[in-house]
C-alpha positions in Angstrom: 82.8 95.4 125.4 83.8 99.0 125.6 83.9 101.3 122.6 86.6 100.6 120.0 88.4 103.9 119.7 90.9 102.7 117.2 88.8 100.4 115.0 90.9 99.4 111.9 89.7 100.3 108.4 87.7 97.6 106.6 89.8 97.6 103.5 91.6 95.1 101.2 95.3 94.3 101.8 98.1 94.0 99.3 99.2 90.6 97.9 102.7 91.0 99.4 101.4 91.1 103.0 99.3 88.0 102.4 102.3 86.2 101.1 104.7 87.2 103.9 102.2 86.4 106.6 101.3 83.2 104.8 104.9 82.1 104.8 105.3 83.0 108.5 102.2 81.0 109.4 103.2 78.0 107.3 106.3 77.3 109.4 104.2 75.3 111.9 102.7 72.8 109.5 105.9 72.6 107.4 107.8 71.7 110.5 105.5 68.8 111.2 104.9 67.4 107.7 108.5 67.4 106.6 109.9 65.2 109.4 107.1 62.7 109.9 108.6 60.3 107.2 111.9 60.4 109.1 110.6 59.3 112.5 111.8 55.7 112.2 115.3 56.7 111.1 115.5 59.3 113.8 114.6 56.7 116.4 117.3 54.3 115.1 119.9 57.0 114.8 119.4 58.3 118.3 119.1 54.7 119.7 115.6 55.5 121.0 112.3 53.7 120.9 109.6 54.6 118.4 107.5 55.8 121.3 110.2 58.2 122.4 110.7 59.5 118.9 107.0 60.1 118.6 107.1 62.1 121.8 108.8 64.8 119.8 105.5 65.2 117.9 103.7 65.6 121.1 106.2 68.1 122.3 105.8 70.0 119.1 102.0 70.2 119.5 102.5 71.4 123.1 104.8 74.1 121.9 102.3 75.3 119.3 99.8 75.9 122.2 102.2 77.4 124.7 103.9 79.9 122.4 100.8 81.9 121.4 99.4 81.9 125.0 102.7 83.5 126.3 103.7 85.7 123.5 100.3 86.8 122.2 99.7 89.2 125.2 103.3 90.4 124.9 102.7 91.4 121.3 99.7 93.5 122.5 102.1 95.5 124.5 105.3 95.8 122.4 103.9 95.4 118.9 103.9 92.5 116.4 106.9 93.0 114.1 109.7 92.6 116.7 108.2 89.4 118.1 107.6 87.9 114.6 111.2 88.6 113.6 112.5 87.3 117.0 110.5 84.1 116.7 111.8 83.5 113.2 115.4 83.9 114.3 115.0 81.5 117.2 113.0 79.1 115.0 115.9 79.0 112.5 118.5 78.5 115.3 116.4 75.7 116.9 116.0 74.0 113.6 119.8 74.0 112.9 120.5 72.8 116.4 118.1 69.9 116.0 120.3 68.6 113.2 123.2 68.2 115.7 121.4 66.5 118.5 122.9 63.3 120.0 119.9 62.2 122.1 116.2 61.9 121.8 115.8 64.0 125.0 117.6 66.9 123.3 115.4 66.4 120.2 112.2 66.6 122.3 113.4 69.8 124.1 114.5 71.6 121.0 111.3 70.6 119.1 109.3 72.2 121.9 111.2 75.4 121.6 111.0 75.3 117.8 107.2 74.8 117.9 106.7 77.6 120.4 108.3 79.9 117.8 106.2 78.4 115.0 103.0 78.7 117.0 103.8 82.2 118.0 104.3 83.1 114.3 100.9 81.6 113.4 99.1 83.5 116.1 100.8 86.8 115.4 100.0 86.5 111.7 96.3 86.4 112.5 96.7 89.2 115.0 98.3 91.4 112.4 95.2 90.9 110.1 93.0 91.9 113.0 95.1 95.1 113.4 94.2 96.0 109.9 90.8 94.5 109.2 87.5 93.6 111.0 84.2 91.8 110.3 83.7 90.0 107.0 86.9 91.4 105.6 88.8 89.8 108.4 87.1 86.5 107.7 88.1 86.8 104.0 91.7 87.4 105.0 91.6 84.3 107.2 90.5 82.3 104.1 93.3 83.7 102.0 95.8 82.9 104.7 94.5 79.4 105.0 94.8 78.9 101.2 98.5 79.7 101.5 99.1 77.5 104.5 97.4 74.6 102.8 100.3 74.4 100.4 102.4 72.9 103.2 100.7 69.5 103.4 101.3 69.0 99.7 104.9 70.1 99.4 106.3 69.3 102.8 106.0 65.5 102.9 107.6 65.1 99.5 110.4 67.5 100.4 111.0 65.6 103.7 111.1 62.2 102.0 113.5 63.5 99.3 115.9 65.0 101.9 115.7 61.9 104.0 116.5 59.7 101.0 119.4 61.8 99.7 121.1 63.3 102.8 119.5 61.8 105.9 117.1 63.1 108.6 119.5 65.9 109.7 119.1 67.5 106.3 115.4 68.1 107.0 116.2 70.3 109.9 119.0 72.1 108.1 116.4 72.9 105.4 113.9 74.1 107.9 116.6 76.4 109.4 117.3 77.8 105.9 113.6 78.3 105.3 113.2 80.1 108.6 116.2 82.3 107.7 114.7 83.2 104.3 111.3 84.0 105.8 113.1 86.2 108.3 114.8 88.1 105.5 111.6 88.6 103.7 109.8 89.7 106.8 112.6 92.1 107.7 112.3 94.0 104.5 108.6 93.7 103.8 106.6 93.2 107.0 105.3 96.4 108.6 104.4 97.0 112.2 100.6 96.8 112.3 99.9 97.8 116.0 100.9 101.5 116.6 102.1 102.5 120.0 98.9 104.4 120.9 96.9 101.2 120.6 99.1 99.0 122.8 98.4 97.7 126.3 100.7 97.8 129.4 103.0 94.8 129.8 102.3 93.4 133.3 100.9 90.2 134.6 97.7 91.8 135.9 96.9 93.4 132.5 97.6 90.1 130.8 95.3 88.2 133.2 92.5 90.8 132.9 92.8 90.4 129.1 92.3 86.7 129.2 89.5 87.0 131.8 87.7 89.4 129.5 88.0 87.0 126.6 86.7 84.1 128.6 83.7 86.2 129.7 82.7 86.8 126.1 80.0 84.2 125.1 80.5 84.9 121.4 84.3 84.6 121.5 84.3 81.4 123.6 81.7 79.9 121.4 83.6 80.6 118.2 86.8 79.3 119.8 85.0 76.0 120.8 83.5 75.8 117.3 86.9 76.2 115.8 88.5 73.7 118.2 85.8 71.1 117.5 86.2 71.6 113.8 90.0 71.1 114.3 89.2 67.9 116.1 87.7 66.6 112.9 90.8 67.3 111.0 93.1 65.8 113.6 91.0 62.7 113.8 91.3 62.3 110.1 95.0 62.8 110.2 95.3 60.1 112.9 92.9 57.6 111.3 93.5 58.0 107.6 96.8 56.0 107.3 95.4 53.1 109.3 92.0 53.1 107.5 93.3 53.5 104.0 96.4 51.3 104.1 95.9 48.8 106.9 92.1 48.3 106.9 91.3 48.6 103.2 94.8 47.5 101.8 95.5 50.6 99.8 99.0 50.7 98.4 101.1 53.3 100.1 101.9 55.3 97.0 98.2 56.0 96.5 97.8 57.4 100.0 99.4 60.7 99.1 97.1 61.0 96.1 94.0 60.6 98.3 95.4 63.0 100.9 96.0 65.5 98.2 92.3 65.3 97.1 91.4 66.4 100.6 93.6 69.4 100.3 92.0 70.3 96.9 88.6 70.2 98.6 89.9 72.5 101.3 91.1 74.9 98.7 87.8 75.0 97.0 86.1 75.7 100.4 88.4 78.7 100.9 87.6 79.9 97.4 83.9 79.8 98.2 84.6 81.8 101.4 86.7 84.4 99.6 84.0 84.8 96.9 80.9 85.1 99.1 81.8 86.1 102.7 81.6 89.8 101.9 78.0 89.4 100.7 76.7 86.6 103.0 78.7 87.4 106.1 81.0 85.1 108.1 78.5 84.5 110.9 75.9 83.1 108.5 78.6 81.0 106.7 79.8 79.5 110.0 76.3 78.6 111.1 75.1 77.2 107.8 78.4 75.4 107.3 78.3 73.9 110.7 74.8 72.6 110.1 76.0 71.0 106.8 79.1 69.7 108.6 76.9 67.9 111.2 74.7 66.4 108.5 77.6 65.2 106.4 79.4 63.8 109.5 76.3 61.8 110.3 76.5 60.3 106.8 80.2 59.5 107.4 79.3 57.8 110.7 76.8 55.7 108.9 79.2 54.8 106.1 81.9 53.8 108.6 79.4 51.8 110.6 77.9 49.9 107.7 81.0 49.8 105.5 78.7 51.2 102.7 80.7 51.6 99.5 83.9 50.5 101.2 87.0 52.6 100.8 85.4 54.8 98.1 82.6 55.7 100.5 85.0 56.6 103.4 87.2 58.7 101.1 84.4 60.5 99.3 82.5 61.5 102.4 85.6 62.4 104.3 86.7 64.8 101.6 83.4 66.5 101.6 83.4 66.7 105.4 86.9 68.1 105.5 85.9 70.7 102.9 83.0 71.8 105.0 85.2 72.0 108.0 87.6 74.3 106.2 84.6 76.4 105.1 83.7 76.9 108.8 87.2 77.5 110.3 88.1 81.0 108.9 84.9 82.4 110.2 85.4 81.0 113.7 88.9 82.5 113.8 87.6 85.8 112.7 84.7 85.6 115.2 87.1 85.3 118.1 89.3 88.2 117.0 86.4 90.4 115.9 85.0 90.6 119.4 87.9 92.6 120.7 89.9 95.7 119.7 93.3 95.4 118.2 95.1 95.8 121.5 93.7 92.4 122.6 94.2 90.7 119.3 97.4 88.9 120.4 95.7 87.5 123.5 92.5 86.6 121.5 94.6 84.8 118.9 96.5 82.9 121.5 93.2 81.9 123.2 91.8 80.7 119.8 95.0 78.8 119.0 94.9 77.1 122.4 91.3 75.9 121.8 92.2 74.7 118.3 95.2 72.6 119.2 93.9 71.2 122.5 90.6 70.1 121.1 92.4 68.9 117.9 94.7 66.8 120.0 91.7 65.4 121.9 90.2 64.4 118.5 93.2 62.4 117.5 93.6 61.0 121.0 90.0 59.7 121.0 90.6 57.9 117.7 93.6 56.1 119.1 92.1 55.4 122.5 88.9 53.8 121.3 90.3 52.3 118.1 88.5 48.9 117.6 90.4 47.9 114.4 87.7 49.4 112.1 86.8 52.9 110.8 83.8 53.1 113.2 85.7 55.0 115.9 86.8 57.6 113.4 83.3 58.1 112.1 81.9 58.4 115.6 84.5 60.9 116.8 84.0 63.1 113.7 80.2 63.1 114.2 80.5 64.1 117.9 82.9 66.9 117.0 80.7 68.1 114.3 77.7 68.3 116.6 79.8 70.3 119.1 80.8 72.6 116.3 77.1 73.2 115.4 76.1 73.8 119.0 78.9 76.2 119.6 78.2 78.1 116.3 74.6 78.4 117.2 75.5 79.8 120.6 77.9 82.2 119.1 75.1 84.2 117.4 74.8 87.6 119.0 71.7 88.0 121.1 69.0 90.3 119.8 68.3 93.0 122.3 64.7 94.0 122.8 63.8 97.6 122.1 61.6 99.4 124.6 58.1 100.2 123.5 
C-alpha cells in the first residue's frame, strides 16, 4: 500500500457517536428479528406458500450484501453523512410501503430494497469509524458497536411478537418505518461528516474497480475478510439449527427457547467486554489469532458432543454458548483488520467487501446445515467445526509477513 497521507488520529470517540452509529447499524438485525414470528401470518394474509414467504428472508439477506458493495465506493467519493441520511429515508419509506403490500412478490421486492438500505447503513457505520480511528482503537470501536447491535436479538423478537398479537403483521413494518424515521432525525442533528473532501476519491467506474482490485490483492485484508466470513458462518449455522435441535430434537418447550437464545447473547456481550478491556494492550491481531485457535478447539468439542450426544441438550447448549462467545471475540478484530489495511478514502469499499464476505459465507453456513440435515445435531456440529478451522487458517494467514533486514 502507498503512504497514508491522511491517517486519522488514534483517539477515543464520544458516547453520542457510538450510540448514533449503533442505532444506524442495528436497523439490519432489527428488520430481520422483528418479522420472523410473523412469517406464517404473512403467508396466509398474502395467499402465498410458506416457501414464498420465506423467500423474503433470502431477499433481505441478498440486499444486505448488494447495498454495501454498491454504495460503499460511492461514500468514498461523496462522503458518508449524505448516504447514511439517504439510506435512512428510503429505509423508512420502504418499511411503510411493505405494510401496504397486496402480494408476496411486492413483499419480496420491497424487502430487497429495505435491506439494501439497512446493509448500506451497517457498512457506512463501520467506514465512519475507520475515518476517525485506526489499529487497535478501531478494533475497540468495532466491539463497542457490536455490543450496541447485540441488543437487537433480545428486544426485536419480543417486539415483533407483541405487535403481531395486538395489531397484526402490518404493524411490524409501520413500527420499523417509525424507528427508521427516528434514527434519521437523530442522525440529522448529531451525525457529523467523517470523510473530508480532500480525502475523497473520484466517482467513476474505473476508480471503483481499481479500488476493489487493490482490496482483493491484499493478502491481509482478504484473509481477515475470510476469517470474519467463516466466523459468521458459525453464527448463521447456529441460528438455522438451534430451533430444530432445541425444540424438535430435544423437546424443549418453546417458551424456553428465547431464554437459551438470550444466554448466547449474554456470552457475546461478555466477549465484547473482554475485547474492549484488553485490545489496546494485547492488540487485535493477537486477539484474533488466539481467539481463532480457541474457537477451533472448542468447535471440535462441539462436534464431539453433537456426534456422541454427550450430556444431551445441556452439552449442546453449554458448548454452543462458549463457541459463540469466542466467535464474537474474534469478529471485531477481523472487521478492523480489513479496514485498517487501507486509508479512509477506501474505507467504504473495504467495508462493503468485508460485509459481502460476512453475509455470503454466513449464508453458506446456514445453507449447509439445511442441505445436509440428517435429523440430528451432527450436521450442525460438523459445519461449525469446519468453519472454525477455516477461521483459524485465515487468521494465521492474515499475520503480516516479517521482512528480512539486510546484513
